[in-house]
N, C-alpha and C positions, 0 to 999 in steps of 0.2 A: 444099731446094727452096723458092723464094720463093713467097709467097702472090700469087696473080694472078687477075684478073678477066677471064674469057674472053668476049668479046662487047662490044657497045657500052656506054658508060658512060651509063646513063639514070638520072638522079636521081629520077625519078618511079617507077622500079621499086621495090617493097618489098624484094625480094631484094638488089638492089644496095645500097639504104640499109641493110640489116641487115649486109650484108658490110663496108660502110664503118664502121659502129658496131663491129663485131667487130675490124676492123683497128685503130681508134682505141683500143680497150680493151687490145689487145695492146701497142701502143706505150706506153699509159699504165703498164701493168705493168712493161715493160722499163725505162722511165725511173725508176719507184719503186724497182726492184731495184738499178739501177745508182747512183742518187743515195744511197740510204740505205746501201747497203753501203760507198759510199765514205765518207760522213759517219761511220759507226759505225767504220770502220778509221781514220779521222783522230782520232776521239775516243780510241780505244785507244792510238794513238801519241803524241799530243800531250798534251792536257789534257781533263779531263771537261767536258762541256757538259750541264748539268742539264736542259735542255728538249729534248734530242734524242728522248727516249722519247715526249713529247708530240707533237712534230712526226711522227715515224713513226706514231704511233697515229691521229692525225687524217688523215694522208694514206691510211692503211690503211683507214679508214672511207670516205673519198673513193673509194677504188678499189673497195670493196664496193659502194658506192651506183651507181658506174658500171656494175659487173657486174649489179646488180639492173635497171637501166635497160635494158641491153642484152638481158637475158633476157626482160623484160616487153615490150619493143617488137618482139620477133621476129615475123616474119610467120606466120600460121597456114597450116598445110597445107591444101590443097584435097582434101577427102575425097570429093567428088562425082566428081572426075575424076582417078582416080589414074593416074600415069604407067606405061606398060607397056613 
């Protein structure tokens, strides 16, 4: 089932902005997995590339920073007015 936002797209809504960041993080993770698995496969099939582990490590650190920012910027729950 695809990820979907139900309702009007309001960029000023904190929940919508958080949802946008989560979707971008998901896409970042998918591109990381696809590109890196392809590069490692090509390295094993053709010839060694000595800097591939550095590229993968740096990209993984970037993905971890992206995850940290998404978690840090998530909207706080309104505890004064719980949904019933």
